[in-house]
VOPAGU-2260 file (C-alpha; in pm, 1 decimal, decimal comma):
REM VOPAGU-2260
SITE   aa  ch    i         X         Y         Z
SITE  UNK   A    0       0,0       0,0       0,0
SITE  UNK   A    1     140,4     344,5     -93,6
SITE  UNK   A    2     263,5     554,4     193,2
SITE  UNK   A    3       7,0     826,8     133,1
SITE  UNK   A    4    -278,2     584,4     157,3
SITE  UNK   A    5    -148,9     453,7     490,2
SITE  UNK   A    6    -126,1     805,2     620,5
SITE  UNK   A    7    -485,4     884,5     516,8
SITE  UNK   A    8    -619,8     574,8     691,1
SITE  UNK   A    9    -437,0     669,4    1011,8
SITE  UNK   A   10    -593,4    1017,7    1008,5
SITE  UNK   A   11    -943,8     875,6     961,2
SITE  UNK   A   12    -895,2     627,7    1250,8
SITE  UNK   A   13    -782,5     908,0    1481,6
SITE  UNK   A   14   -1091,4    1113,8    1395,7
SITE  UNK   A   15   -1324,4     821,4    1473,2
SITE  UNK   A   16   -1163,9     752,1    1813,7
SITE  UNK   A   17   -1150,0    1112,5    1931,6
SITE  UNK   A   18   -1508,2    1208,7    1829,2
SITE  UNK   A   19   -1694,3     994,9    2097,2
SITE  UNK   A   20   -1479,6    1146,5    2372,9
SITE  UNK   A   21   -1571,6    1495,0    2259,1
SITE  UNK   A   22   -1937,1    1400,1    2251,7
SITE  UNK   A   23   -1912,5    1264,5    2607,7
SITE  UNK   A   24   -1772,8    1591,8    2741,3
SITE  UNK   A   25   -2053,2    1784,8    2576,3
SITE  UNK   A   26   -2311,6    1549,6    2731,7
SITE  UNK   A   27   -2193,9    1639,0    3082,2
SITE  UNK   A   28   -2328,4    1985,7    3027,8
SITE  UNK   A   29   -2684,5    1842,9    3014,1
SITE  UNK   A   30   -2869,8    1929,2    3344,0
SITE  UNK   A   31   -3028,0    1585,0    3379,0
SITE  UNK   A   32   -2703,3    1400,0    3322,1
SITE  UNK   A   33   -2523,3    1632,7    3560,9
SITE  UNK   A   34   -2782,9    1579,0    3836,3
SITE  UNK   A   35   -2767,8    1203,1    3801,1
SITE  UNK   A   36   -2389,9    1212,6    3801,9
SITE  UNK   A   37   -2382,7    1433,2    4116,1
SITE  UNK   A   38   -2632,6    1213,7    4299,4
SITE  UNK   A   39   -2435,6     902,4    4215,5
SITE  UNK   A   40   -2111,1    1042,9    4352,9
SITE  UNK   A   41   -2247,6    1163,7    4696,7
SITE  UNK   A   42   -2229,8     887,2    4968,5
SITE  UNK   A   43   -2568,4     804,8    5134,0
SITE  UNK   A   44   -2624,7     903,0    5501,9
SITE  UNK   A   45   -2978,4     763,6    5543,2
SITE  UNK   A   46   -3087,5     401,3    5580,9
SITE  UNK   A   47   -3175,4     215,1    5265,2
SITE  UNK   A   48   -3469,3     -11,2    5208,2
SITE  UNK   A   49   -3238,6    -306,8    5264,3
SITE  UNK   A   50   -3246,6    -233,7    5647,3
SITE  UNK   A   51   -3509,5    -468,1    5794,5
SITE  UNK   A   52   -3355,6    -512,4    6141,6
SITE  UNK   A   53   -3574,1    -378,9    6424,5
SITE  UNK   A   54   -3425,8    -193,9    6722,4
SITE  UNK   A   55   -3406,8    -371,3    7056,0
SITE  UNK   A   56   -3723,1    -348,0    7269,7
SITE  UNK   A   57   -3747,8     -57,2    7515,2
SITE  UNK   A   58   -3764,8    -178,3    7877,4
SITE  UNK   A   59   -4014,4      -0,8    8106,9
SITE  UNK   A   60   -3887,9     108,2    8450,9
SITE  UNK   A   61   -4149,7     333,0    8612,8
SITE  UNK   A   62   -4430,2     388,3    8702,4
SITE  UNK   A   63   -4423,5      19,4    8788,6
SITE  UNK   A   64   -4707,4    -209,6    8687,2
SITE  UNK   A   65   -5002,7    -163,2    8927,1
SITE  UNK   A   66   -4886,1     171,6    9065,2
SITE  UNK   A   67   -5146,9     402,3    9223,2
SITE  UNK   A   68   -5027,8     762,1    9252,1
SITE  UNK   A   69   -5166,6    1101,5    9347,0
SITE  UNK   A   70   -4910,4    1271,3    9115,1
SITE  UNK   A   71   -5090,0    1394,8    8803,3
SITE  UNK   A   72   -4758,8    1445,1    8618,0
SITE  UNK   A   73   -4582,5    1116,0    8697,9
SITE  UNK   A   74   -4228,6    1056,0    8571,0
SITE  UNK   A   75   -4209,8     792,7    8294,0
SITE  UNK   A   76   -3876,9     610,0    8270,2
SITE  UNK   A   77   -3763,1     338,9    8027,9
SITE  UNK   A   78   -3432,2     187,4    7912,0
SITE  UNK   A   79   -3301,3     303,4    7572,5
SITE  UNK   A   80   -3309,3      76,1    7266,6
SITE  UNK   A   81   -3013,7      -0,4    7039,7
SITE  UNK   A   82   -2994,1     -42,6    6659,9
SITE  UNK   A   83   -2741,7    -267,4    6478,5
SITE  UNK   A   84   -2734,4     -32,7    6176,5
SITE  UNK   A   85   -2651,0     270,6    6393,8
SITE  UNK   A   86   -2972,5     444,7    6293,8
SITE  UNK   A   87   -3109,2     740,2    6486,7
SITE  UNK   A   88   -3401,4     617,8    6700,4
SITE  UNK   A   89   -3711,1     796,9    6822,3
SITE  UNK   A   90   -3977,9     686,0    7067,9
SITE  UNK   A   91   -4354,5     717,7    7098,5
SITE  UNK   A   92   -4527,1     674,0    7437,8
SITE  UNK   A   93   -4885,1     541,6    7429,2
SITE  UNK   A   94   -5158,2     585,1    7692,4
SITE  UNK   A   95   -5450,2     343,5    7660,8
SITE  UNK   A   96   -5350,9     272,4    7301,4
SITE  UNK   A   97   -5328,4     641,7    7202,0
SITE  UNK   A   98   -4995,2     792,7    7087,2
SITE  UNK   A   99   -4973,3    1062,7    7355,8
SITE  UNK   A  100   -4606,5    1172,4    7342,9
SITE  UNK   A  101   -4430,2    1176,1    7001,4
SITE  UNK   A  102   -4077,3    1239,1    6868,9
SITE  UNK   A  103   -3887,8    1148,1    7183,8
SITE  UNK   A  104   -3513,8    1148,6    7109,6
SITE  UNK   A  105   -3277,2     858,3    7180,8
SITE  UNK   A  106   -2960,3    1068,5    7197,0
SITE  UNK   A  107   -3049,1    1400,6    7358,3
SITE  UNK   A  108   -3311,2    1607,3    7535,5
SITE  UNK   A  109   -3641,8    1663,6    7359,7
SITE  UNK   A  110   -3959,8    1854,6    7432,9
SITE  UNK   A  111   -4307,0    1917,7    7299,7
SITE  UNK   A  112   -4612,9    2112,3    7406,9
SITE  UNK   A  113   -4714,7    1835,8    7645,2
SITE  UNK   A  114   -4387,7    1683,3    7766,7
SITE  UNK   A  115   -4016,3    1728,7    7827,9
SITE  UNK   A  116   -3770,6    1437,6    7806,8
SITE  UNK   A  117   -3404,0    1393,8    7897,5
SITE  UNK   A  118   -3147,4    1122,7    7835,5
SITE  UNK   A  119   -2992,3    1009,1    8163,5
SITE  UNK   A  120   -2724,5     750,4    8091,2
SITE  UNK   A  121   -2902,1     447,9    7949,7
SITE  UNK   A  122   -3247,3     574,3    8046,7
SITE  UNK   A  123   -3505,7     806,7    7895,2
SITE  UNK   A  124   -3701,4    1013,5    8150,6
SITE  UNK   A  125   -4018,7    1188,8    8037,4
SITE  UNK   A  126   -4226,3    1430,8    8246,0
SITE  UNK   A  127   -4572,7    1544,0    8128,6
SITE  UNK   A  128   -4623,2    1919,2    8133,4
SITE  UNK   A  129   -5003,5    1884,9    8131,4
SITE  UNK   A  130   -5182,8    1715,4    8423,2
SITE  UNK   A  131   -5326,0    1371,8    8359,5
SITE  UNK   A  132   -5691,8    1338,5    8463,1
SITE  UNK   A  133   -5772,5    1094,3    8744,9
SITE  UNK   A  134   -5814,9     764,4    8563,7
SITE  UNK   A  135   -5673,5     416,2    8509,4
SITE  UNK   A  136   -5410,6     392,8    8233,9
SITE  UNK   A  137   -5195,6     141,0    8053,7
SITE  UNK   A  138   -4872,1     261,5    7895,6
SITE  UNK   A  139   -4625,4     125,1    7642,6
SITE  UNK   A  140   -4329,1     263,8    7442,7
SITE  UNK   A  141   -4245,2     206,8    7072,7
SITE  UNK   A  142   -3891,7     258,8    6930,1
SITE  UNK   A  143   -3858,5     344,6    6555,8
SITE  UNK   A  144   -3552,7     371,5    6330,9
SITE  UNK   A  145   -3510,3     570,3    6008,0
SITE  UNK   A  146   -3611,8     275,6    5790,5
SITE  UNK   A  147   -3948,1     244,6    5959,6
SITE  UNK   A  148   -3858,7     -60,2    6168,1
SITE  UNK   A  149   -4028,1     -58,0    6509,9
SITE  UNK   A  150   -4009,6    -250,0    6837,1
SITE  UNK   A  151   -4241,6    -240,6    7138,0
SITE  UNK   A  152   -4207,2    -258,6    7513,7
SITE  UNK   A  153   -4436,1    -454,2    7741,4
SITE  UNK   A  154   -4759,3    -288,6    7861,7
SITE  UNK   A  155   -4792,2    -175,9    8225,0
SITE  UNK   A  156   -5088,0     -32,6    8415,7
SITE  UNK   A  157   -5112,3     254,0    8662,8
SITE  UNK   A  158   -5382,0     472,8    8813,9
SITE  UNK   A  159   -5386,6     845,3    8888,7
SITE  UNK   A  160   -5594,5     924,1    9198,7
SITE  UNK   A  161   -5556,2    1275,0    9336,0
SITE  UNK   A  162   -5892,3    1283,6    9516,2
SITE  UNK   A  163   -5882,5    1244,8    9899,4
SITE  UNK   A  164   -6113,0     977,8   10045,3
SITE  UNK   A  165   -6444,8    1082,0   10197,4
SITE  UNK   A  166   -6554,7     998,6   10553,0
SITE  UNK   A  167   -6920,8     963,3   10651,8
SITE  UNK   A  168   -7033,3     883,5   11007,8
SITE  UNK   A  169   -7374,0     713,0   11019,7
SITE  UNK   A  170   -7387,8     596,9   11382,4
SITE  UNK   A  171   -7212,9     658,3   11715,5
SITE  UNK   A  172   -7333,4     425,8   11991,0
SITE  UNK   A  173   -7711,9     487,2   12021,4
SITE  UNK   A  174   -7702,8     797,3   11794,6
SITE  UNK   A  175   -7820,8     686,8   11449,0
SITE  UNK   A  176   -7884,3     848,6   11108,4
SITE  UNK   A  177   -7617,6    1112,5   11178,6
SITE  UNK   A  178   -7505,5    1163,4   10817,3
SITE  UNK   A  179   -7192,7    1354,5   10926,6
SITE  UNK   A  180   -6983,3    1397,0   10609,7
SITE  UNK   A  181   -6631,6    1522,9   10546,0
SITE  UNK   A  182   -6771,2    1750,9   10272,6
SITE  UNK   A  183   -6961,9    1945,9   10541,3
SITE  UNK   A  184   -6705,4    2032,5   10811,5
SITE  UNK   A  185   -6932,3    2305,1   10949,7
SITE  UNK   A  186   -7158,1    2034,7   11097,6
SITE  UNK   A  187   -6883,1    1938,6   11345,4
SITE  UNK   A  188   -6870,2    2278,6   11518,1
SITE  UNK   A  189   -6931,3    2240,2   11896,4
SITE  UNK   A  190   -7044,1    1881,3   11836,3
SITE  UNK   A  191   -7074,2    1660,2   12147,9
SITE  UNK   A  192   -7221,1    1315,6   12213,7
SITE  UNK   A  193   -7332,7    1218,3   12565,7
SITE  UNK   A  194   -7298,6     844,5   12620,8
SITE  UNK   A  195   -7364,0     648,6   12940,3
SITE  UNK   A  196   -7067,3     440,5   13046,0
SITE  UNK   A  197   -6810,1     318,7   13098,2
SITE  UNK   A  198   -6889,6     129,0   12780,0
SITE  UNK   A  199   -6765,8       7,0   12444,4
SITE  UNK   A  200   -6858,9     281,6   12199,7
SITE  UNK   A  201   -6936,9     147,4   11853,0
SITE  UNK   A  202   -6934,5     337,8   11522,9
SITE  UNK   A  203   -7072,5     286,2   11172,8
SITE  UNK   A  204   -6853,8     471,2   10920,6
SITE  UNK   A  205   -6832,0     475,0   10540,9
SITE  UNK   A  206   -6519,4     568,4   10343,1
SITE  UNK   A  207   -6348,3     504,0   10007,6
SITE  UNK   A  208   -6304,0     130,4    9938,2
SITE  UNK   A  209   -5969,1     -12,4   10054,4
SITE  UNK   A  210   -5887,4     301,1   10254,4
SITE  UNK   A  211   -5742,5     292,4   10607,4
SITE  UNK   A  212   -5939,1     466,9   10883,6
SITE  UNK   A  213   -5776,2     591,1   11206,2
SITE  UNK   A  214   -5956,1     689,7   11528,9
SITE  UNK   A  215   -5760,8     894,6   11786,5
SITE  UNK   A  216   -5901,7     979,3   12131,4
SITE  UNK   A  217   -5746,7    1274,0   12321,7
SITE  UNK   A  218   -5816,9    1405,7   12670,4
SITE  UNK   A  219   -5897,9    1773,4   12724,4
SITE  UNK   A  220   -5527,5    1845,9   12780,2
SITE  UNK   A  221   -5449,5    1720,7   12430,3
SITE  UNK   A  222   -5283,9    1393,9   12537,8
SITE  UNK   A  223   -5347,8    1089,7   12322,6
SITE  UNK   A  224   -5545,9     834,8   12528,8
SITE  UNK   A  225   -5598,2     556,5   12273,2
SITE  UNK   A  226   -5611,1     501,6   11898,3
SITE  UNK   A  227   -5671,1     230,1   11640,7
SITE  UNK   A  228   -5663,1     178,9   11262,4
SITE  UNK   A  229   -5918,6     -10,6   11055,8
SITE  UNK   A  230   -5888,6    -129,3   10694,1
SITE  UNK   A  231   -6194,6     -93,2   10472,9
SITE  UNK   A  232   -6277,8    -364,4   10223,2
SITE  UNK   A  233   -6430,9    -326,8    9881,2
SITE  UNK   A  234   -6753,0    -189,1   10034,0
SITE  UNK   A  235   -6576,9      86,9   10231,5
SITE  UNK   A  236   -6802,8       7,1   10530,5
SITE  UNK   A  237   -6649,5     -10,1   10880,2
SITE  UNK   A  238   -6772,7     -85,2   11233,5
SITE  UNK   A  239   -6490,7      28,1   11466,1
SITE  UNK   A  240   -6540,4      15,1   11843,9
SITE  UNK   A  241   -6354,5     138,9   12154,1
SITE  UNK   A  242   -6391,5      78,3   12526,3
SITE  UNK   A  243   -6394,9     417,1   12701,4
SITE  UNK   A  244   -6395,8     483,8   13078,3
SITE  UNK   A  245   -6591,5     775,0   13222,2
SITE  UNK   A  246   -6447,0    1106,7   13102,7
SITE  UNK   A  247   -6436,5    1368,9   12827,7
SITE  UNK   A  248   -6268,6    1284,1   12497,2
SITE  UNK   A  249   -6183,2    1474,5   12182,8
SITE  UNK   A  250   -6209,3    1244,8   11882,4
SITE  UNK   A  251   -6020,1    1288,6   11553,5
SITE  UNK   A  252   -6109,7    1056,1   11264,8
SITE  UNK   A  253   -5889,2    1045,9   10953,4
SITE  UNK   A  254   -5852,0     824,8   10646,3
SITE  UNK   A  255   -5595,4     770,5   10371,4
SITE  UNK   A  256   -5641,7     581,2   10044,0
SITE  UNK   A  257   -5408,8     364,5    9834,1
SITE  UNK   A  258   -5260,6     675,1    9669,2
SITE  UNK   A  259   -5188,6     818,4   10019,5
SITE  UNK   A  260   -5442,3    1100,2    9980,0
SITE  UNK   A  261   -5557,5    1197,7   10330,6
SITE  UNK   A  262   -5878,5    1336,8   10480,7
SITE  UNK   A  263   -5932,3    1433,7   10847,5
SITE  UNK   A  264   -6262,5    1529,3   11009,3
SITE  UNK   A  265   -6273,3    1828,3   11245,4
SITE  UNK   A  266   -6244,0    1710,2   11605,8
SITE  UNK   A  267   -6558,7    1663,8   11811,0
SITE  UNK   A  268   -6627,7    1555,6   12169,3
SITE  UNK   A  269   -6753,9    1241,8   12339,1
SITE  UNK   A  270   -6873,4    1270,0   12700,0
SITE  UNK   A  271   -6886,9     936,2   12881,3
SITE  UNK   A  272   -7103,0     982,0   13191,0
SITE  UNK   A  273   -7133,3     739,4   13482,5
SITE  UNK   A  274   -7435,6     513,6   13463,8
SITE  UNK   A  275   -7624,8     488,3   13795,5
SITE  UNK   A  276   -7908,1     289,8   13944,7
SITE  UNK   A  277   -8134,7     413,8   14225,1
SITE  UNK   A  278   -8264,0     186,6   14502,4
SITE  UNK   A  279   -8595,2     291,3   14656,4
SITE  UNK   A  280   -8761,1     126,2   14961,2
SITE  UNK   A  281   -9104,7     -23,4   14907,2
SITE  UNK   A  282   -9404,2     203,9   14973,1
SITE  UNK   A  283   -9625,1     100,3   15262,5
SITE  UNK   A  284  -10003,5     106,1   15218,5
SITE  UNK   A  285  -10142,1     445,5   15296,9
SITE  UNK   A  286   -9804,2     619,1   15279,9
SITE  UNK   A  287   -9672,7     850,5   15013,2
SITE  UNK   A  288   -9386,7     734,3   14784,8
SITE  UNK   A  289   -9049,5     822,2   14927,3
SITE  UNK   A  290   -8752,7     959,8   14739,2
SITE  UNK   A  291   -8476,4     716,7   14630,4
SITE  UNK   A  292   -8278,6     592,0   14922,7
SITE  UNK   A  293   -7945,1     536,2   14755,0
SITE  UNK   A  294   -7797,4     583,8   14408,1
SITE  UNK   A  295   -7495,6     372,5   14306,5
SITE  UNK   A  296   -7295,0     342,3   13985,2
SITE  UNK   A  297   -7424,9      76,9   13749,8
SITE  UNK   A  298   -7095,3     -86,7   13652,2
SITE  UNK   A  299   -6882,7    -377,6   13773,1
SITE  UNK   A  300   -6594,5    -134,6   13818,3
SITE  UNK   A  301   -6783,8      18,7   14113,2
SITE  UNK   A  302   -6867,8    -303,0   14302,9
SITE  UNK   A  303   -6607,5    -221,4   14567,7
SITE  UNK   A  304   -6820,8      71,1   14680,6
SITE  UNK   A  305   -7131,0    -139,9   14744,0
SITE  UNK   A  306   -7062,0    -242,2   15108,3
SITE  UNK   A  307   -6993,4     114,4   15215,4
SITE  UNK   A  308   -7305,0     232,9   15036,9
SITE  UNK   A  309   -7521,7     -28,3   15201,2
SITE  UNK   A  310   -7368,0      52,0   15541,2
SITE  UNK   A  311   -7496,2     407,8   15507,0
SITE  UNK   A  312   -7855,8     290,3   15534,7
SITE  UNK   A  313   -7989,5     419,8   15864,7
SITE  UNK   A  314   -8069,4     138,4   16109,6
SITE  UNK   A  315   -8361,9     333,7   16255,2
SITE  UNK   A  316   -8565,4     268,7   15941,8
SITE  UNK   A  317   -8846,2      17,9   15979,5
SITE  UNK   A  318   -8741,8    -341,0   15929,7
SITE  UNK   A  319   -8952,7    -359,1   15614,9
SITE  UNK   A  320   -8749,3     -78,2   15460,5
SITE  UNK   A  321   -8423,3    -258,8   15538,8
SITE  UNK   A  322   -8546,2    -586,0   15392,2
SITE  UNK   A  323   -8666,4    -405,8   15081,0
SITE  UNK   A  324   -8330,3    -231,8   15043,3
SITE  UNK   A  325   -8143,0    -560,8   15077,9
SITE  UNK   A  326   -8363,1    -717,9   14811,2
SITE  UNK   A  327   -8291,5    -421,5   14585,5
SITE  UNK   A  328   -7916,7    -465,8   14638,9
SITE  UNK   A  329   -7948,1    -836,4   14555,3
SITE  UNK   A  330   -8138,3    -744,5   14241,7
SITE  UNK   A  331   -7860,7    -499,1   14153,7
SITE  UNK   A  332   -7596,7    -769,6   14192,3
SITE  UNK   A  333   -7792,8    -997,2   13963,3
SITE  UNK   A  334   -7816,7    -718,8   13706,7
SITE  UNK   A  335   -7441,3    -666,5   13731,0
SITE  UNK   A  336   -7378,8   -1037,8   13672,3
SITE  UNK   A  337   -7609,8   -1031,2   13372,8
SITE  UNK   A  338   -7426,5    -726,1   13242,9
SITE  UNK   A  339   -7096,4    -910,2   13265,9
SITE  UNK   A  340   -7245,4   -1192,3   13061,0
SITE  UNK   A  341   -7370,4    -964,3   12789,7
SITE  UNK   A  342   -7131,7   -1142,4   12549,9
SITE  UNK   A  343   -6831,8   -1371,3   12587,1
SITE  UNK   A  344   -6751,0   -1445,6   12221,8
SITE  UNK   A  345   -6661,5   -1198,4   11944,9
SITE  UNK   A  346   -6631,5   -1323,1   11585,3
SITE  UNK   A  347   -6476,4   -1126,0   11299,4
SITE  UNK   A  348   -6369,5   -1197,9   10942,6
SITE  UNK   A  349   -6016,8   -1177,6   10798,6
SITE  UNK   A  350   -6062,9    -803,3   10729,5
SITE  UNK   A  351   -6143,7    -730,4   11094,0
SITE  UNK   A  352   -6513,2    -677,3   11019,9
SITE  UNK   A  353   -6780,3    -826,6   11252,0
SITE  UNK   A  354   -6896,6   -1163,3   11122,4
SITE  UNK   A  355   -7249,4   -1114,4   10988,4
SITE  UNK   A  356   -7404,4   -1460,2   11010,5
SITE  UNK   A  357   -7309,0   -1797,5   11154,8
SITE  UNK   A  358   -7449,2   -2098,5   11338,1
SITE  UNK   A  359   -7244,4   -2192,4   11646,2
SITE  UNK   A  360   -7263,6   -2532,0   11815,9
SITE  UNK   A  361   -7121,1   -2537,1   12169,2
SITE  UNK   A  362   -7009,3   -2871,9   12316,6
SITE  UNK   A  363   -6937,0   -2881,6   12691,5
SITE  UNK   A  364   -6723,0   -3176,5   12815,5
SITE  UNK   A  365   -6825,3   -3398,6   13106,2
SITE  UNK   A  366   -6489,1   -3355,8   13279,7
SITE  UNK   A  367   -6215,4   -3094,1   13277,2
SITE  UNK   A  368   -5893,0   -3165,0   13092,6
SITE  UNK   A  369   -5705,8   -3147,5   13423,1
SITE  UNK   A  370   -5883,0   -3469,8   13520,6
SITE  UNK   A  371   -5874,9   -3649,7   13189,5
SITE  UNK   A  372   -5658,9   -3627,3   12880,7
SITE  UNK   A  373   -5957,2   -3721,0   12664,5
SITE  UNK   A  374   -6244,1   -3483,5   12593,0
SITE  UNK   A  375   -6561,9   -3670,6   12688,9
SITE  UNK   A  376   -6912,8   -3539,8   12642,0
SITE  UNK   A  377   -7254,8   -3698,5   12636,5
SITE  UNK   A  378   -7441,3   -3371,4   12621,1
SITE  UNK   A  379   -7618,9   -3247,3   12312,6
SITE  UNK   A  380   -7438,7   -2939,8   12166,1
SITE  UNK   A  381   -7623,5   -2613,7   12214,8
SITE  UNK   A  382   -7677,1   -2414,4   11894,7
SITE  UNK   A  383   -7670,4   -2036,4   11868,4
SITE  UNK   A  384   -7752,2   -1813,1   11570,8
SITE  UNK   A  385   -7530,7   -1510,6   11505,4
SITE  UNK   A  386   -7720,5   -1236,3   11319,7
SITE  UNK   A  387   -7600,6    -909,1   11158,7
SITE  UNK   A  388   -7761,5    -704,8   11438,0
SITE  UNK   A  389   -7529,2    -876,4   11690,1
SITE  UNK   A  390   -7223,4    -705,3   11530,3
SITE  UNK   A  391   -7024,0   -1025,9   11577,2
SITE  UNK   A  392   -7092,4   -1048,4   11953,6
SITE  UNK   A  393   -7276,7   -1334,5   12125,4
SITE  UNK   A  394   -7312,3   -1495,1   12469,0
SITE  UNK   A  395   -7261,4   -1872,3   12497,4
SITE  UNK   A  396   -7381,5   -2032,6   12818,7
SITE  UNK   A  397   -7109,7   -2226,1   13003,8
SITE  UNK   A  398   -6826,7   -2122,3   12770,4
SITE  UNK   A  399   -6500,3   -2240,1   12929,3
SITE  UNK   A  400   -6143,6   -2329,7   12835,4
SITE  UNK   A  401   -6262,2   -2690,3   12781,6
SITE  UNK   A  402   -6535,0   -2603,0   12531,4
SITE  UNK   A  403   -6543,1   -2714,1   12169,2
SITE  UNK   A  404   -6706,8   -2487,9   11909,9
SITE  UNK   A  405   -6836,6   -2584,2   11566,9
SITE  UNK   A  406   -6889,9   -2268,9   11359,4
SITE  UNK   A  407   -7075,6   -2286,1   11029,5
SITE  UNK   A  408   -7062,4   -1991,9   10786,8
SITE  UNK   A  409   -7133,3   -1947,1   10417,0
SITE  UNK   A  410   -6764,4   -2016,4   10350,1
SITE  UNK   A  411   -6749,6   -2349,6   10537,6
SITE  UNK   A  412   -6734,8   -2514,6   10879,2
SITE  UNK   A  413   -6467,7   -2471,2   11147,4
SITE  UNK   A  414   -6417,1   -2684,1   11460,3
SITE  UNK   A  415   -6224,6   -2512,5   11740,8
SITE  UNK   A  416   -6116,2   -2630,1   12085,7
SITE  UNK   A  417   -6043,5   -2363,4   12344,5
SITE  UNK   A  418   -5729,8   -2406,7   12553,3
SITE  UNK   A  419   -5708,6   -2111,0   12788,8
SITE  UNK   A  420   -5942,9   -1920,4   13013,8
SITE  UNK   A  421   -6059,3   -1580,7   12887,2
SITE  UNK   A  422   -6345,9   -1353,5   12997,8
SITE  UNK   A  423   -6414,5   -1283,4   12627,8
SITE  UNK   A  424   -6288,8   -1495,9   12337,9
SITE  UNK   A  425   -6200,9   -1311,9   12016,4
SITE  UNK   A  426   -6196,7   -1534,8   11707,7
SITE  UNK   A  427   -6108,3   -1447,1   11347,8
SITE  UNK   A  428   -6282,6   -1665,6   11091,5
């Protein structure tokens, strides 16, 4: 091939090779190609659709499951989640299935119109800025990464109760239908109850279910004389009682509920006056009735004064007067003995409430245990019916340390053998 021809072919080959390169440079000036090229050369900083790994589950810390609180802005605390793809996580806190607090950060403090949250080590702590209404709630936390993967905590329950319990007094001893309520404190001004005693003063009080009621008795100098606490069941109905000697007492009744909200009634007064009985001589035919001869306290605590009182009867009275007075004293002693036997068994349930109904069978042995190691009886058991009006108290004839009791209630039958002597036996069924 001639040299010129070879040269021409070389020039044409060079033109064909160089032309595509020139065209490529011109194409880079196209906006679409430039955008695509720029996008392709910038490294991605957001998760891709290939991330399907969920974050670890958040772990709830407080308020603990079953919490009852009076705080209407309780602190919510949970343990942070982790993500294997190093994504930025956010949390959502749900109340009763409703997303209540959104956009909670995993790496720093965050806030919204209804909450503020901080990161404290490995924990997230969120405080509501708007009071929660009194209600029962369940709460759970969801963790989300940038790819839309989510994980969920367990669900816990809590209750907000900021309302103090009420107290309503229905009865005090023989005073009934009182309707004294904590919402009307003005009704307790200069309030006093006169009760003949010494006696066991009983009350009928209503309060919030499962609350604890406290009765405190003070003397006029402000010294605490006695007190007791009583737990209300699901009905909130209580029958507390206290033995009170003769005297003046200031009574303070208070209650607190499961959320530790407290209510206290204004103090009022109980006056326990000495019960007395008057002995009058019989009236002779044709004579006018005479005034009472003697007046003595009607209580076993005053029996020691009886001989001195009887000795004060003037011996110059007609013999008939003396005999009549002695008969009256004997009658008084019999009344005192009957008073002592008013009840010798008190039954209550596991909540400390008087047992409402039961049938009690009392078996009395033939011989005492000190004489025989075997309980022998040929006597038919005596049955007694305990009714709600008895307030758990009943008198069993011949009740001794050797007695055997069979107690039937709606919940079952119990058989008990007494082993020690007591003036009054207190049994919890």
